[in-house]
N, C-alpha and C positions, 0 to 999 in steps of 0.2 A: 333323211331330211324332207320336210314337207314343202310343198309349192309355196305356201304363204311365207315361210321363213326365207326361202330362196329369193322371193320377190323383194322382201324387206332388205335383205343383204344387197341385192342388185341396186335397189333404189338408193340406199345409203352410200354404196360404192360410187355411184354416179355423182351424188352430191359432193362427196369428199374429193373426187377427181376434179370436179369443176373448181373447188376451193384451192386445191394444190396446183392446178394448171395455171390459174390466174397469177399465182406467186408461189414459189417454193416455200414449203412450210415444214416445221419440225413435227415430230410425233406428238409432242406436248401441245403444240398449237392446234393440231387436228383434234386431239382429245378434248381440249377446252372448247373448241367451236361446236363440237357435236356431243357435248356432255349430257344433253337431254335425251339422246337416243337410247334405245335399249342397250345396256352395257355389254351384254354377251354378243350381240350382233356387232356393236362397235368394235369390240376387241378382236373378234374374228375378222372383220373387214380390214382393220388396221394391219393385223398380222399378214393377211393376204396381200395387201398393198406393199408392205415391207418386203415380202418374198419376191414380189414382182419388180421391186426397185423404185416404186413411186414415192415411198417415204423412206428416206435414208439420211439419218442425222450426220453421218461422216461426210457424205457428199455435200450436205448443207453447210457444214463447217468450211469445207474447201471453197465452195462457191462464195460464201459470206466473206471469208478472209481475203480472197482474191479481189472482190469488189471493194471492200473497205480499204485495202492497201492501195488500190488504184485511185480512190476518190477522197479519202479522208486523212486527217492528221489525228491519230489516236495513239494512246499508250497501249502497251500490251495488256495492261490491267483493264483498260476500257474495252478492248476487243473481247477479252475473256468475259467481262461482265455482261456485255451485250449478248453474247452467245448463251451465257448462263440464264439470262432473263428470257431467252426463247425456249428454255426448258431442256437444253442439251446437257447431258450428264457431265459432271466435272471430270470424270475419267477420260471421256472422249476429248474434251477441251485440252486437258493437260497432255494427253498423248499427242495431239496435233502440235501443241506448243513445243514439246520436247523434240519432236521429229523435225521441226522447222525453226529451231532456236536461233540459229545464225541469221537466217533470212528475216525473222521477226525483230531481232536486235538491230539489224541494219535499217529495217523499216522504221523502228521507233526512233532511232537517231536521226534519220532523214525527216521524220515527222516533227521532231523537236526543233530541228534546224528551220523548218518551214515556219513554225510558230515564232521562233526567235526573229526571223526575217520580217514577219508581219508586224510584230510588236516592238521591235527595236527602236523605231522612230519615236514612239510616244511613251515608252516605258523604260525605267532603269533596269539594269541587269538583275538586281535583287528581286524586283517585282516579277520579272520574267521567270526567274528560278522558282519563286513561290508559286507561280501559276503552274509550272511544270510539275512541281511537287503535288499540288492540289489535284492535278490530272493523273497522278500516280505513275509518272514516268519513273523508270528504275534509277536508283542512285548512280549506277554506272553511266547511264545516258546523261544525267544531269552533270556529272563530273566532266564528261567529255565536252559537253556544250560549254560549260564554264571555262574550261581550258582553252577551247577554240576562241571564245570571246575575249579572253584576257591576252591572247597573243598579239 
């Protein structure tokens, strides 16, 4: 390898590290941001950063899900969609969801309850149910919520 190529790789690695240290990023986000760079150098740099653990989509999923569950009221579908839009492979997303199914089902039910509590004062039950359907809450979650409200 020649000195010039090593310098290019080092310079690109520095740029990418600044980008991912500011905020954790997925591999696709890094590729999109630096798509105008030499593709061979970019691929090599990304592979190196993946080996070193700086770019790790599985870790990104774990961190994202933990933050979303702590802060937001979303359906499992919405969580999947947001991860998918970040360029994370469907296989990785589905694997996470199947490994954490029970926890995610509990989260979705709690999230739906939070929405119901906020909207109950100004909306009818059928409007709330329509809203939950629009947000792609699972039929099981909607059934549980409906049963709870009818008690």
